[in-house]
C-alpha positions in Angstrom: -31.8 194.0 305.0 -29.5 193.3 307.9 -26.1 193.0 306.2 -24.5 193.9 302.9 -21.0 193.3 301.6 -19.0 192.9 298.4 -16.7 190.4 300.1 -17.9 186.8 299.9 -15.6 185.7 302.8 -17.1 188.5 304.9 -20.6 187.2 304.1 -19.5 183.6 305.1 -18.1 184.9 308.4 -21.3 186.8 309.2 -23.3 183.6 308.5 -21.0 181.6 310.8 -21.7 184.1 313.6 -25.4 183.8 313.0 -25.0 180.0 313.3 -23.2 180.4 316.5 -26.1 182.5 317.8 -28.4 179.6 316.8 -30.4 181.8 314.4 -33.1 179.8 312.5 -31.6 179.4 309.0 -35.1 179.3 307.5 -35.5 183.0 308.3 -32.4 184.0 306.3 -32.4 185.2 302.7 -29.3 185.8 300.7 -29.4 187.8 297.6 -26.5 188.0 295.2 -26.6 191.1 293.0 -24.4 190.1 290.1 -22.0 192.9 289.1 -21.0 193.8 285.6 -18.2 196.0 284.4 -19.4 199.1 286.2 -20.4 197.6 289.6 -18.9 194.7 291.6 -21.0 191.8 292.9 -22.8 192.6 296.1 -24.2 190.1 298.7 -27.2 191.1 300.8 -28.5 189.2 303.8 -32.0 189.7 305.1 -33.9 188.1 307.9 -37.7 187.4 307.9 -39.2 188.9 311.0 -42.8 187.9 311.9 -45.2 190.7 312.3 -45.8 190.3 316.1 -48.4 193.1 316.2 -50.5 191.3 313.6 -50.1 188.0 315.4 -51.2 189.4 318.7 -54.3 191.0 317.0 -55.4 187.6 315.8 -54.8 186.0 319.1 -56.9 188.5 321.0 -59.7 188.8 318.4 -63.2 187.8 319.4 -64.0 186.7 315.9 
């Protein structure tokens, strides 16, 4: 998880900043944790990060 907020406008502002940084949108995941009476709705933003160590192992493998 890279970002969490209960404020939807704050989430949108963060997404706009990522767009300005030209972040690949296909690597972004947004989860909406729906609140009930006890807890408010929470928005979580995560980014998929490739496992570079695993990729380099495959590139340098003799098999």
